[in-house]
N, C-alpha and C positions, 0 to 999 in steps of 0.2 A: 503495498500499500503506499501510494505516496504523501507525505505532508501537506495537508490543505492549508492551514494557517495555526498560527502559536499566539497564544496569548497568556504571559508568563504572570498577569497579576492576581494569584493566590484562586481563593473561590468566586472571585466576580469573576475573573479570566475563565474560569473552569465553566461557569453558569453563560457568560456571552458566548464563548466555545460552541455548548449546546444549544444554544437559540440559532446560531449558525446552521447547525447541522441538522433542526428540525426545520426551519426554514426551506432545508434544500428537499426536506423529505415531500412527494407528493402529493403523499395522502394520510392525516396523521387521526381518523375519526376514533381507532380503537388502538393502546397502545396496552402492550405489556411489559412491567418489570420483573425480573426473576433473577433474584439476588440471597443472600444468606440473613435470616432474621437477626434483629437487632444491629450487626454489623452494617449491612446495606442499607436497609430501611433508612437511617438519616440521610444517606447519600441521595436516597429517591426523594427525599422531602425536599433537599434542596433543589432536582431536577424538575421536580414537582412546580416548584413556586415560576420556574420561566415558563411552564405551560398554565399558570393558574387561571387565564383567561380562553384558554382553546376551546372548552365544550368537548374536549375528548374524553370517551368511556376510557378510564383506564383501570387496571387489575396488575395486583402482586401477586407472583409464584414464589413461594418460599423454596429455596434450590431449584428443584424442576418439577416437584410434587405437584402437576397439571389437576389433581384432584383437590388439592389443599388452596386452589387459587380462590382470590376474592378480590370483589371490587375496591375500589380507594376514591378516594375524595382530598380535597382540600378544605379543612374545615375552619372555621374562625380563628383556632390557634396553632394548629399541626395537623400534617396529614390523618386521615382516618381510615384505617381499614377496615371496610364493612362485610357484607352478606359475600356468600360462596358464591362463585361466578361457576360456568359450565363453557369454557374458553372452547372448546371444540365444533358450539356451535354458532360461533363469532367468525365473523371476517376479520383477522388481526393485520392491520396496517403496519405496525410498527412492534418490534421487540427490541427490547433494552435488555442487554445483560450486565450485570454487575460484577467486577473483577473478583469479588472475592469467591464467587465459585470456582474459578480457576485457581484458589490457594492450595496448598497440597492437602488431601486427605477430605475436602472439601464437596467437591462434585468431580464425579465422572467426565469427562468431555463427551463421551459416547451419549450419555444421559442427556447430555444440554443438546447435543445435536437432533436425539429421538423428540426432543418436546419442542423446538424450533419445528424439524419437520411436522411433528403433529397436528400445530396449529397457525402454520406458513402457508399464505397461497403464493400465485405465481410473482407479485408483484409487493410482498412485506421487506421492509426494509430492516434488516437484521443493525443494531447498533452495539458495540461496545463500549463502555464505563468503567473506569481501570484507572488506577493510582500503580506505579513505578513500572510500568511496563508487562501486569500481569497475564495478561492474554498471550503476549510473546514469549514470554519467559516458561509459562506451562506448555507450550507447544500446541495451544488452541487457535491460533490463525492459521495451523494448516488443517483444520476439522471444520472449522464453523466459517461458514460465509457469510464474513463481518461485509458490510457496506460502510459502515464506519467504525472507526475507534477513537475512542477519546482518552487519551490517556495521559493523567495530572503528574507531577513529580512533586514530592513533599521534603520539605525540608522544616526543621525545627531547632531553635533555638530556646536555651531556658535563661533567665535570669534572676540572680536571688542573691542574698547576703549568704556567705559562708558562715556554717554553723561554727560557732564559738567555743 
């Protein structure tokens, strides 16, 4: 894949880049996010903020467990995971995989491919959102037909007083 653009300004840059990707997607009426419970859901909440006025139907699939799919909405104060959803009866326009899935011992790439193949149509767009090149490092880019991968790098600095 070739680099389309870089925006190095932290979370704001990540969200602006995600907005650019979503603007390039021809249709985004139904969006499925797949990721790890607890660690990926905060990232989904950031991404939802970008799409807050889109009117899209959005769903969350923990890991790749389609039988556990739930609707998602953006409430007054946070993301709300709602009722069970049968995604196999819907036309899914966009599937967004979160990089936590590709971490060691979390999800097998073939399970992710099965989930994608089960709910995608010919024009479904596959987007990976990860940190530290997780999909590439785990070999997922050789198996998953990503249309876009948004990779963010993390640097951390800690400041404080030395313990005396």
